[in-house]
PAZAPA-4460 file (N, C-alpha, C; in steps of 0.05 Angstrom, whole numbers, plus 32768, in hexadecimal, padded with zeros to 4 digits):
% residues 317
    n_x    n_y    n_z   ca_x   ca_y   ca_z    c_x    c_y    c_z   seq   type   mol
   7CF9   7FDA   8360   7CF5   7FF1   8372   7D0F   8001   8375     1      M     A
   7D24   7FF2   8378   7D3F   7FFF   837B   7D46   800E   8361     2      E     A
   7D3F   8002   834A   7D45   800F   8330   7D36   8029   832D     3      E     A
   7D1C   802A   8336   7D0D   8042   8335   7D19   8058   8347     4      E     A
   7D23   804F   835E   7D2F   8062   8371   7D48   806F   8365     5      Y     A
   7D58   805F   8356   7D6F   8069   834A   7D68   807E   8334     6      R     A
   7D53   8078   8325   7D4A   808B   8311   7D42   80A6   831D     7      K     A
   7D34   80A5   8334   7D2C   80BD   8342   7D45   80CD   834A     8      D     A
   7D5A   80BF   8354   7D73   80CC   835C   7D80   80DA   8345     9      E     A
   7D80   80CD   832D   7D8C   80D8   8315   7D7D   80F2   830D    10      C     A
   7D62   80F1   830F   7D53   8109   8308   7D59   8120   831B    11      R     A
   7D5B   811A   8334   7D62   812F   8348   7D7E   813B   8342    12      I     A
   7D92   8129   833B   7DAD   8132   8334   7DAC   8144   831C    13      D     A
   7D9D   813D   8307   7D9B   814E   82EF   7D8F   8169   82F5    14      M     A
   7D7B   816A   8305   7D6E   8183   830D   7D82   8195   831C    15      V     A
   7D91   8188   832E   7DA5   8196   833E   7DBB   81A2   832C    16      T     A
   7DC4   8191   8319   7DD8   819A   8306   7DCE   81B2   82F6    17      S     A
   7DB5   81B1   82ED   7DAA   81C7   82DD   7DA8   81E0   82EE    18      Q     A
   7DA2   81DD   8307   7DA1   81F4   8319   7DBC   8202   831B    19      D     A
   7DD1   81F2   831E   7DEC   81FE   831F   7DF3   820C   8305    20      Y     A
   7DEC   8200   82EE   7DF2   820C   82D4   7DE4   8226   82D1    21      R     A
   7DCB   8228   82DB   7DBB   8241   82D8   7DC8   8258   82E7    22      S     A
   7DD9   8252   82FA   7DE5   8267   830B   7DFF   8272   82FE    23      R     A
   7E07   8265   82E7   7E20   826E   82DA   7E1C   8289   82CC    24      I     A
   7E05   828D   82BE   7E01   82A4   82AE   7E05   82BF   82BD    25      H     A
   7DF9   82C3   82D5   7DFF   82DC   82E3   7E1D   82DF   82EA    26      P     A
   7E2A   82C8   82EE   7E47   82CA   82F5   7E57   82D3   82DC    27      L     A
   7E4F   82CA   82C5   7E5B   82D3   82AC   7E57   82F1   82A8    28      V     A
   7E3F   82FB   82AF   7E3A   8318   82AD   7E4D   8327   82BF    29      D     A
   7E52   831C   82D6   7E65   832A   82E9   7E81   832A   82DD    30      R     A
   7E8A   8314   82D1   7EA5   8313   82C5   7EA7   8327   82AE    31      I     A
   7E93   8328   829C   7E93   833A   8286   7E93   8357   828F    32      V     A
   7E85   835D   82A5   7E84   8378   82AF   7E9E   8383   82B9    33      S     A
   7EB2   8371   82BE   7ECC   8379   82C8   7EDE   8383   82B1    34      Q     A
   7ED7   837D   8298   7EEA   8382   8282   7EF1   83A0   827F    35      Y     A
   7EDF   83B1   8285   7EE5   83CE   8281   7EF1   83DB   829A    36      D     A
   7EF7   83CC   82AE   7F02   83D8   82C7   7F20   83D9   82C5    37      K     A
   7F2C   83ED   82D1   7F49   83F1   82D0   7F57   83D8   82DC    38      D     A
   7F6D   83D1   82CF   7F7D   83BB   82DA   7F74   83A0   82D2    39      G     A
   7F5E   839D   82C3   7F55   8383   82BA   7F5E   837F   829D    40      R     A
   7F6C   8369   8298   7F78   8365   827E   7F66   8353   826D    41      F     A
   7F60   835B   8255   7F4F   834B   8244   7F55   8353   8227    42      H     A
   7F4A   8343   8215   7F4C   834A   81F9   7F32   8345   81EB    43      H     A
   7F1F   8357   81F1   7F04   8355   81E5   7F01   836E   81D4    44      I     A
   7EFF   836B   81BA   7EFD   8381   81A8   7F00   8378   818C    45      G     A
   7EFF   838B   8179   7EFF   8383   815C   7F1B   837C   8152    46      P     A
   7F30   8385   815F   7F4B   8381   8154   7F53   8364   8156    47      E     A
   7F61   8359   8141   7F6A   833D   8142   7F81   833A   8156    48      P     A
   7F88   8322   815B   7F9F   831C   816D   7FAC   8303   8163    49      I     A
   7FC7   8302   8164   7FD4   82E9   815B   7FCC   82D2   816D    50      P     A
   7FCE   82BA   8161   7FC8   82A1   8170   7FE2   8296   817B    51      S     A
   7FE3   8293   8195   7FFB   8287   81A1   8000   826B   8197    52      R     A
   7FEB   825B   8194   7FEE   8240   818B   7FF8   823F   816E    53      Q     A
   7FEE   8252   815D   7FF6   8253   8141   8014   825B   8140    54      A     A
   801D   826C   8152   8039   8274   8152   804B   825D   815B    55      I     A
   8042   824E   816E   8051   8236   8176   8053   8222   815F    56      I     A
   803C   8220   8150   803C   820F   8138   8050   8218   8123    57      D     A
   8053   8233   8121   8066   823E   810E   8083   8236   8116    58      I     A
   8089   8236   8130   80A3   822C   8139   80A8   8210   812F    59      I     A
   8094   81FF   8132   8097   81E3   812A   8095   81DF   810C    60      Y     A
   808D   81F3   80FD   808F   81F2   80E0   80AA   81FC   80D7    61      R     A
   80B6   820E   80E7   80CF   821A   80DF   80E7   8208   80E4    62      T     A
   80E8   81FC   80FC   80FF   81EC   8104   8105   81D6   80F0    63      I     A
   80F1   81C7   80E6   80F7   81B2   80D2   8101   81BD   80B7    64      P     A
   80FB   81D6   80B1   8106   81E2   8099   8123   81EB   809E    65      I     A
   8129   81F5   80B6   8144   81FD   80BD   8157   81E4   80BE    66      L     A
   814C   81CE   80C6   815B   81B5   80C8   814D   819F   80B8    67      F     A
   814E   81A0   809D   813E   818E   808D   8144   8171   8093    68      P     A
   812E   8162   8095   8131   8145   8099   8132   813C   80B6    69      G     A
   8138   814E   80C9   813A   8146   80E5   811F   8143   80F2    70      F     A
   810D   8154   80EC   80F3   8154   80FB   80DB   8151   80E8    71      F     A
   80E0   8144   80D2   80CB   8140   80BE   80BC   8126   80C4    72      S     A
   80A3   8127   80BC   8092   810F   80C0   8097   80FA   80AB    73      S     A
   80A5   8101   8095   80AC   80EE   8080   80C9   80F1   8078    74      Q     A
   80D4   80DC   806C   80F0   80DC   8064   80F3   80F0   804C    75      R     A
   8109   80FF   804E   810F   8111   8038   8128   8107   802A    76      I     A
   8127   8104   8010   813F   80FC   8001   8143   810E   7FE9    77      D     A
   8155   8108   7FD7   815C   8119   7FC0   8144   811B   7FAD    78      D     A
   8132   8108   7FAD   811C   8108   7F9A   8104   8119   7FA3    79      F     A
   8100   811B   7FBD   80E8   812A   7FC6   80EF   8143   7FD6    80      N     A
   8108   814A   7FDA   8110   8160   7FEB   8104   817B   7FE1    81      A     A
   8106   8180   7FC8   80FD   819A   7FBD   80DE   819C   7FC0    82      E     A
   80D0   8186   7FBA   80B3   8186   7FBC   80AB   8189   7FD9    83      Y     A
   80B7   8179   7FEB   80AF   8179   8007   80B5   8195   8014    84      Y     A
   80CD   819F   8010   80D4   81B9   801C   80C4   81CF   8010    85      L     A
   80BE   81CE   7FF6   80AE   81E2   7FE9   8092   81E4   7FF6    86      G     A
   8087   81CD   7FFC   806D   81CC   8009   806F   81D7   8025    87      Q     A
   8083   81CF   8034   8086   81D7   8050   808C   81F5   8052    88      Q     A
   809C   8200   8040   80A3   821C   8040   808A   822D   8039    89      V     A
   807B   8224   8026   8062   8232   801E   804E   8233   8035    90      T     A
   804B   821C   8043   8038   821C   805A   8042   822D   8070    91      E     A
   805C   822E   8075   8068   823F   808A   8063   825C   8082    92      L     A
   8068   8264   8069   8063   827F   8060   8046   8288   8065    93      F     A
   8033   8277   805E   8017   827E   8061   800F   8281   807E    94      E     A
   8019   826E   808F   8012   8270   80AB   801F   8288   80B9    95      A     A
   8038   828E   80B1   8046   82A4   80BD   8039   82BF   80B5    96      L     A
   8032   82C2   809C   8026   82DB   8092   800C   82E1   80A2    97      V     A
   7FFC   82CD   80A7   7FE3   82D2   80B5   7FE8   82DD   80D1    98      I     A
   7FFB   82D0   80DF   8001   82D9   80FB   800F   82F4   80FC    99      Q     A
   8021   82FA   80E8   802D   8314   80E7   8018   8329   80E2   100      I     A
   8006   8324   80D0   7FF0   8337   80CA   7FDF   833C   80E3   101      Q     A
   7FD8   8327   80F1   7FC9   832B   810A   7FD9   833C   811E   102      H     A
   7FF3   8336   8121   8003   8344   8134   8006   8362   812D   103      A     A
   800B   8368   8114   800E   8384   810C   7FF3   8393   810F   104      I     A
   7FDE   8386   8105   7FC3   8394   8107   7FBB   8398   8124   105      R     A
   7FC0   8384   8135   7FBA   8387   8151   7FC9   839E   815D   106      H     A
   7FE3   83A1   8156   7FF4   83B6   8161   7FE9   83D1   8158   107      D     A
   7FE1   83D3   813F   7FD7   83ED   8134   7FBD   83F5   8142   108      C     A
   7FAB   83E3   8144   7F90   83EA   814F   7F92   83EE   816D   109      I     A
   7FA1   83DB   817A   7FA3   83DC   8197   7FAF   83F7   81A1   110      R     A
   7FC3   8400   8192   7FD2   8418   819B   7FCD   8430   8189   111      F     A
   7FB8   842E   8178   7FB0   8445   8167   7FC7   8450   8156   112      N     A
   7FD5   843E   8148   7FEB   8446   8138   7FE3   844A   811B   113      R     A
   7FF4   8457   810C   7FEE   845C   80F0   7FEE   8442   80E0   114      A     A
   7FDE   8441   80CB   7FDC   8429   80BB   7FF6   8423   80AD   115      C     A
   7FFF   8409   80AD   8017   8401   80A0   8011   83ED   808A   116      V     A
   7FF7   83EC   8082   7FEF   83D9   806D   7FF8   83BD   8074   117      H     A
   7FEC   83B3   808A   7FF6   839B   8097   7FF5   8382   8085   118      C     A
   7FE1   8380   8073   7FE0   8368   8063   7FF8   8367   8050   119      E     A
   7FFD   837D   8042   8015   837E   8031   802F   837B   8040   120      E     A
   8030   8388   8057   8048   8387   8068   804D   836B   8072   121      R     A
   8039   835D   807A   803C   8342   8085   8046   832F   806F   122      S     A
   803D   8332   8056   8046   8322   8040   8064   8328   803A   123      H     A
   806B   8341   803B   8087   8349   8036   8099   833C   804B   124      E     A
   8091   833F   8065   80A2   8334   807B   80A3   8315   8078   125      I     A
   808D   8309   8072   808C   82EC   8070   809F   82E2   805A   126      G     A
   809F   82F0   8043   80B1   82E8   802D   80CE   82EE   8034   127      L     A
   80D3   8304   8042   80EF   830A   804A   80F9   82F5   805E   128      Q     A
   80E7   82EB   806F   80EF   82D6   8082   80F7   82BD   8073   129      F     A
   80E7   82B5   8060   80ED   829D   8050   8108   82A1   8042   130      I     A
   810D   82B9   8038   8126   82BF   802B   813E   82BE   803E   131      E     A
   8138   82C3   8058   814E   82C3   806C   8154   82A7   8077   132      A     A
   8144   8293   8070   8148   8278   807B   8165   826D   8076   133      I     A
   8170   826F   805E   818C   8266   805B   81A0   8273   806E   134      P     A
   819D   828D   8073   81AF   829A   8086   81AB   8290   80A2   135      D     A
   8191   828B   80AA   818C   8280   80C4   8198   8264   80C6   136      L     A
   8196   8254   80B1   81A2   8239   80B1   81C1   823B   80B5   137      Q     A
   81CD   824F   80A8   81EA   8252   80AA   81F2   8259   80C6   138      K     A
   81E3   826B   80D3   81E9   8272   80EF   81E5   825A   8102   139      K     A
   81CF   824C   80FE   81C9   8235   810F   81DE   821F   810B   140      L     A
   81E9   821D   80F3   81FE   8209   80EE   8217   820F   8100   141      A     A
   821D   8229   8103   8233   8230   8115   822D   822A   8132   142      T     A
   8213   822C   813A   820B   8226   8155   820D   8208   815A   143      D     A
   8205   81F8   8147   8207   81DB   8149   8224   81D3   814C   144      V     A
   8235   81DE   813B   8252   81D7   813D   825E   81E0   8157   145      R     A
   8255   81F7   8162   825F   8200   817C   8257   81ED   8192   146      A     A
   823F   81E3   8191   8236   81CF   81A5   8247   81B6   81A3   147      A     A
   824C   81AD   818B   825C   8194   8187   8279   8198   8191   148      F     A
   8284   81AF   818B   82A0   81B4   8193   82A3   81BB   81B1   149      E     A
   828D   81C5   81BD   828E   81CD   81D9   8284   81B9   81ED   150      G     A
   8279   81A3   81E3   826D   818F   81F5   8278   8173   81EE   151      D     A
   828B   8169   81FE   8295   814E   81F8   8281   8138   81FA   152      P     A
   826A   813D   8207   8255   8129   820A   8245   8125   81F0   153      A     A
   8248   8138   81DD   8239   8136   81C3   8249   8123   81B1   154      S     A
   823B   8111   81A4   8248   80FD   8193   8248   8106   8176   155      R     A
   8234   8115   816D   8232   811E   8152   821D   8134   8150   156      H     A
   821D   8141   8139   820B   8158   8135   81ED   8150   8137   157      F     A
   81E6   8138   812E   81CA   812F   812F   81C0   812F   814B   158      D     A
   81D0   8126   815E   81C7   8125   817A   81C1   8141   8184   159      E     A
   81D1   8154   817D   81CD   8170   8185   81B3   817B   817A   160      I     A
   81AF   8177   8160   8197   8182   8152   817E   8176   815D   161      I     A
   817F   815C   8161   8167   814D   816B   8160   8154   8188   162      F     A
   8174   8157   8199   816E   8155   81B6   8177   816C   81C8   163      S     A
   8189   817E   81BF   8194   8192   81D1   8180   81A9   81D5   164      Y     A
   8177   81AE   81EE   8165   81C4   81F3   8171   81DF   81EC   165      P     A
   818B   81E1   81F1   8199   81FA   81EB   8197   8202   81CD   166      G     A
   8199   81EE   81BC   8198   81F3   819F   817B   81FB   8198   167      L     A
   8167   81ED   81A3   814B   81F4   819E   8146   8211   81A5   168      F     A
   814F   8219   81BD   814A   8234   81C7   8158   8249   81B4   169      A     A
   8170   8242   81AB   817F   8254   819A   8171   8256   817F   170      I     A
   8168   823F   8174   815A   823F   815A   8141   8250   815B   171      A     A
   8131   824D   8170   8119   825E   8173   8121   827B   8176   172      V     A
   8136   8280   8186   813F   829C   8189   8146   82A8   816E   173      Y     A
   8155   8299   815D   815F   82A5   8144   8147   82AB   8132   174      R     A
   8133   829A   8132   811A   82A0   8122   810C   82B9   812E   175      V     A
   8109   82B9   8148   80FB   82CF   8156   810A   82E9   8152   176      A     A
   8125   82E8   8154   8135   8300   8151   8132   830C   8136   177      N     A
   8130   82FB   8121   812C   8305   8106   8112   8315   8104   178      W     A
   80FD   8309   810F   80E2   8316   810F   80E3   8330   8120   179      L     A
   80F1   832F   8136   80F4   8346   8148   8101   835D   8139   180      Y     A
   8116   8358   812A   8124   836D   811B   8113   8377   8104   181      L     A
   8100   8366   80FB   80ED   836F   80E6   80D5   837E   80F2   182      A     A
   80D7   8384   810C   80C2   8394   811A   80A7   8385   811B   183      D     A
   80A7   836B   811C   808E   835C   811F   8087   835C   813D   184      V     A
   806F   8366   8144   8068   8367   8160   8060   834B   816B   185      P     A
   8062   8348   8185   8057   8331   8194   8063   8316   818D   186      L     A
   8064   830F   8174   806B   82F4   816B   8087   82EC   8175   187      I     A
   809C   82FC   8173   80B6   82F4   817C   80B7   82ED   8199   188      P     A
   80A9   82FC   81AA   80A9   82F7   81C7   809A   82DD   81CD   189      R     A
   8084   82D9   81BF   8075   82C0   81C4   8086   82A8   81BD   190      I     A
   8096   82AB   81A8   80A7   8294   819F   80BD   828E   81B5   191      M     A
   80CB   82A3   81BD   80E1   829E   81D0   80D7   8296   81EC   192      T     A
   80BF   82A0   81F3   80B4   8297   820D   80AA   827A   820C   193      E     A
   80A1   8272   81F4   809B   8255   81F1   80B4   8244   81F5   194      Y     A
   80CA   824C   81E8   80E3   823D   81EB   80EC   823E   8208   195      A     A
   80E8   8255   8215   80EF   8257   8231   80E0   8242   8242   196      H     A
   80C6   8241   823D   80B5   822D   824C   80BD   8211   8247   197      G     A
   80C6   820B   822E   80CD   81EF   8227   80E9   81E8   8231   198      R     A
   80FC   81FB   8230   8118   81F4   8236   8123   81FF   8250   199      T     A
   8115   8213   825B   8120   8221   8272   8135   8236   826B   200      G     A
   8138   823B   8251   814B   824F   8247   813C   8268   823D   201      I     A
   8142   827F   8249   8133   8297   8244   8144   82AB   8234   202      D     A
   8140   82AC   821A   814F   82BF   8209   813B   82D3   81FD   203      I     A
   813E   82EC   8204   812D   8300   81F8   8132   8302   81DA   204      H     A
   811E   8306   81C9   8122   8307   81AC   8133   831F   81A3   205      P     A
   8135   8334   81B5   8145   834B   81AD   8163   8349   81B2   206      G     A
   816B   8333   81BF   8188   832F   81C4   8197   832D   81AA   207      V     A
   81B0   8338   81AA   81C2   8335   8193   81D6   831F   8199   208      V     A
   81D6   830A   8188   81E8   82F2   818D   81F7   82EC   8173   209      I     A
   8211   82EA   8176   8222   82E3   815F   8221   82C6   8157   210      G     A
   8234   82BD   8147   8235   82A2   813D   8241   828F   8153   211      D     A
   823C   8275   814E   8249   8260   815F   8242   8264   817D   212      S     A
   8229   8267   8183   821F   826A   819E   8217   824F   81A9   213      F     A
   8220   8249   81C2   821B   822F   81CE   8211   8233   81EB   214      F     A
   81FA   8227   81F1   81F0   8226   820D   81F1   8209   8216   215      I     A
   8203   8202   8229   8205   81E7   8232   81F2   81E2   8249   216      D     A
   81E2   81CD   8247   81CD   81C5   825A   81B6   81D9   8259   217      H     A
   81BB   81F2   8261   81A9   8208   825B   8194   820F   8270   218      G     A
   818B   81FD   8280   8175   8203   8292   817B   821C   82A3   219      T     A
   8169   822F   82A4   816D   8246   82B5   817C   825D   82A8   220      G     A
   8184   825A   828F   8193   8270   8282   817F   8287   827C   221      V     A
   8188   82A0   8282   8177   82B8   827C   8189   82CC   826D   222      V     A
   8180   82D4   8255   818E   82E8   8246   817B   82FF   823F   223      V     A
   8180   8316   824C   816E   832D   824A   816F   833C   822F   224      G     A
   815B   834C   822B   8155   8358   8211   816C   8367   8203   225      E     A
   817C   8377   8212   8190   8387   8205   81AC   837B   8208   226      T     A
   81AE   8362   820E   81C7   8354   820F   81D3   8353   81F3   227      T     A
   81EE   8356   81F2   81FC   8352   81D9   8211   833B   81DE   228      I     A
   8210   8327   81CD   8222   8310   81D0   8231   830C   81B6   229      I     A
   824B   830A   81B8   825D   8308   81A0   825D   82EB   8196   230      G     A
   8272   82E5   8186   8275   82CB   817A   8282   82B7   818D   231      D     A
   827B   829E   818A   8288   8287   8198   8286   828A   81B7   232      R     A
   826F   8293   81C0   826A   8295   81DD   825D   827C   81E7   233      V     A
   8265   8273   81FF   8259   825B   820A   824E   8262   8226   234      R     A
   8235   825A   822B   8228   825E   8245   8221   8243   8250   235      L     A
   8222   8241   826B   8219   8229   8278   81FF   822E   8287   236      Y     A
   81F3   8219   8293   81D9   821B   829F   81D9   8230   82B6   237      Q     A
   81C2   823E   82B8   81BE   8251   82CE   81CB   826C   82CB   238      G     A
   81D7   8271   82B4   81E4   828B   82AF   81CE   82A0   82AB   239      V     A
   81D2   82B8   82B7   81C0   82CE   82B3   81CF   82E6   82A8   240      T     A
   81C6   82EF   8291   81D1   8308   8285   81BA   831C   8287   241      L     A
   81B9   832B   829D   81A1   833A   82A4   81A6   8358   82A9   242      G     A
   8191   8365   82B2   8192   8381   82B8   8192   8385   82D6   243      A     A
   819D   839C   82DF   819C   83A3   82FB   817F   83A9   8302   244      L     A
   8177   83A4   831A   815C   83A8   8323   8154   83C5   8321   245      S     A
   813C   83CA   8317   8131   83E5   8313   8118   83E9   8324   246      L     A
   8113   8402   832C   80FA   8409   8339   80E4   840B   8324   247      S     A
   80CB   840A   832D   80B4   840C   831B   80B5   8426   830B   248      K     A
   80BE   843B   8317   80BF   8455   8309   80D5   8456   82F4   249      D     A
   80EB   8447   82F8   8102   8447   82E6   80FC   8437   82CD   250      E     A
   80EC   8422   82CF   80E8   840F   82B9   80E0   841D   829E   251      C     A
   80CB   842F   829E   80C4   843C   8285   80DA   844C   8279   252      P     A
   80EB   8459   828A   8100   846A   8280   8117   845A   8273   253      L     A
   811B   8441   827C   8132   8432   8273   8129   841B   8260   254      L     A
   8110   841B   8257   8106   8405   8247   8115   8402   822C   255      R     A
   811F   8418   8221   812C   8417   8207   814A   841C   8209   256      D     A
   8156   8419   8221   8173   841D   8224   8181   8403   8228   257      T     A
   819B   8403   8226   81AB   83EB   822A   81AC   83E4   8248   258      K     A
   81A0   83CE   8250   819E   83C7   826C   81AD   83AD   8273   259      R     A
   81B6   839E   825E   81C1   8384   8262   81DE   8384   8258   260      H     A
   81EE   8370   8260   820B   8371   825B   8212   836B   823E   261      P     A
   822B   8370   8237   8237   8369   821E   824C   8353   8223   262      T     A
   824A   833E   8213   825C   8327   8216   826C   8326   81FC   263      I     A
   8286   832A   81FD   8295   832B   81E4   829D   830F   81DB   264      E     A
   82AC   830D   81C5   82B1   82F3   81B8   82C0   82E0   81CA   265      D     A
   82BA   82C5   81C7   82CA   82B0   81D3   82C9   82B0   81F1   266      D     A
   82B4   82B9   81FD   82B1   82B9   821A   82A3   82A0   8223   267      V     A
   82AB   8295   8239   829E   827E   8246   8293   8287   8261   268      I     A
   8279   8281   8266   826D   8288   8280   8262   826F   828C   269      I     A
   826D   8268   82A3   8265   824F   82B0   824B   8251   82C0   270      Y     A
   8243   823A   82CA   8228   8237   82D6   8222   824B   82EC   271      A     A
   820A   8256   82EB   81FE   8267   8300   820C   8281   8304   272      N     A
   821D   8289   82F1   8228   82A4   82F2   8213   82B9   82EB   273      A     A
   8215   82D0   82F8   8201   82E6   82F3   8211   82FF   82EB   274      T     A
   820A   8309   82D3   8218   8321   82C9   8202   8336   82C3   275      I     A
   8204   834D   82CF   81EE   8361   82CE   81F7   837C   82C5   276      L     A
   81E5   838B   82B7   81EA   83A7   82B2   81F1   83AD   8295   277      G     A
   81E6   83C2   828A   81EB   83CA   826F   8207   83D4   8269   278      G     A
   8215   83DD   827D   8231   83E6   8279   8246   83D1   827E   279      K     A
   823D   83B9   8286   824F   83A3   828C   8258   8395   8272   280      T     A
   8272   8394   826E   827D   8387   8256   8290   8371   825F   281      V     A
   828C   8359   8255   829F   8343   825A   82B1   8341   8242   282      I     A
   82CA   8347   8246   82DD   8348   8230   82E2   832E   8222   283      G     A
   82EB   832F   8209   82EF   8317   81F9   8302   8303   8207   284      A     A
   82FB   82EA   8203   830C   82D3   820C   830D   82D0   822A   285      R     A
   82FB   82DE   8238   82FA   82DC   8255   82EA   82C3   825E   286      S     A
   82EF   82BA   8276   82E1   82A3   8282   82D5   82AC   829C   287      V     A
   82BB   82A9   829F   82AD   82B1   82B8   82A5   8297   82C6   288      I     A
   82AF   8294   82DE   82AA   827B   82ED   828E   8278   82F8   289      G     A
   8288   8260   8301   826D   825A   830B   8267   826B   8324   290      G     A
   824E   8273   8326   8243   8281   833D   824E   829D   8341   291      N     A
   825D   82A7   832E   8268   82C3   8330   8251   82D7   832B   292      V     A
   8252   82ED   833A   823F   8303   8338   824E   831B   832E   293      W     A
   8247   8326   8316   8256   833D   830B   8244   8353   8303   294      L     A
   824B   836C   830C   823D   8384   8303   8251   8398   82F8   295      T     A
   8269   838F   82F2   827E   83A1   82E7   828C   8393   82D0   296      E     A
   8299   83A2   82BF   82A5   8397   82A7   82BE   8387   82AE   297      S     A
   82C5   8375   829B   82DD   8364   829E   82EE   8367   8285   298      V     A
   8308   836D   8287   8319   8370   826F   831B   8356   825F   299      P     A
   8323   8358   8246   8328   8340   8236   833C   832E   8244   300      P     A
   833A   8314   823E   834E   82FF   8247   8350   82FE   8265   301      D     A
   8339   8300   8273   8338   8300   8290   8328   82E8   8299   302      T     A
   8331   82DB   82AF   8322   82C6   82BC   8318   82D1   82D6   303      S     A
   82FE   82CD   82DB   82F1   82D6   82F4   82E5   82BE   8302   304      V     A
   82F0   82B8   831A   82E6   82A2   832A   82E2   82AA   8347   305      F     A
   82D0   829D   8354   82CE   82A0   8371   82E5   8292   837F   306      L     A
   82EE   829D   8395   8302   828F   83A4   82F8   8275   83AE   307      K     A
   8308   8260   83AC   82FF   8245   83B4   82F7   8244   83D1   308      K     A
   82DE   823C   83D7   82D6   823B   83F3   82E4   8224   8402   309      P     A
   82E6   8227   841C   82F3   8212   842C   82DF   81FC   8432   310      E     A
   82E7   81E3   842C   82D6   81CC   8432   82DE   81C1   844D   311      L     A
   82CA   81BA   845C   82CE   81AD   8476   82C2   8191   8475   312      V     A
   82D2   817D   847B   82C8   8161   847B   82CD   8156   8497   313      M     A
   82B8   814B   84A2   82BA   813F   84BD   82B2   8122   84BC   314      K     A
   82C1   8111   84C9   82B9   80F5   84CB   82A5   80F2   84E2   315      G     A
   8299   80DB   84E2   8285   80D5   84F8   8294   80D2   8512   316      K     A
   8288   80DD   8527   8295   80DC   8541   8294   80BF   854C   317      A     A
***
């Protein structure tokens, strides 16, 4: 008797569940009806769009090629290196071309731009990127060495390549910056924002950064789009190289102007310093202390520190 009662309860539950499901369809109609209203963001239409997940996958295809043997699923030695890397580079090329093609075609259709023969163009850019890999490796080698020379806690290069979030963010930036300079839409920003989410280090792909760049610890670092950074610059956690605050009306007018500072060669910027403005230049070999706020230029060979606050210590009464 009890078993029959339970079966009846199950039937009632299934009918109730079906009733709730039947009420979804009109709700979907309401959601779809919002797509054409102002201020609602969607991407429903014939134009293709890059895949965020595929672009993240491209990052993880590129890093092992930039640092062969460190992030590979199999051992690489003198006998299989050419075969293994040949396969990896070919797969990267094919994956990258597809996403570049989607990004260019999306840009053309979305904004009604002239045809740029996106299929041919995407193959050209993809091949040029593969050709640029040795130069990217050379730049990243200077970044690894800068981390080793600037951080006494590092024991060897392998530790830095395997584990330093600053190096990961810089590596992703250097790849994204190359694509940014090649006028590839969307993909560079998706790449650097992924690195931002993973490391807490926000570097816009349009930033200009020289050789031997080191970010120590890194969490909370922000480097804005039009920042220019020279060679052998070192940043610590929480540093902001940003723009002065703009009103909503000013933003469109200043979108393509220099809004972020210039940091010359051999500058060190300590934790939580904030440097703002497109006209602000930090001269070569200067040192900016922790928690400093700057909106004006600093001559070369200058140290800028806050006056030491007074500490008060009281014993228990």
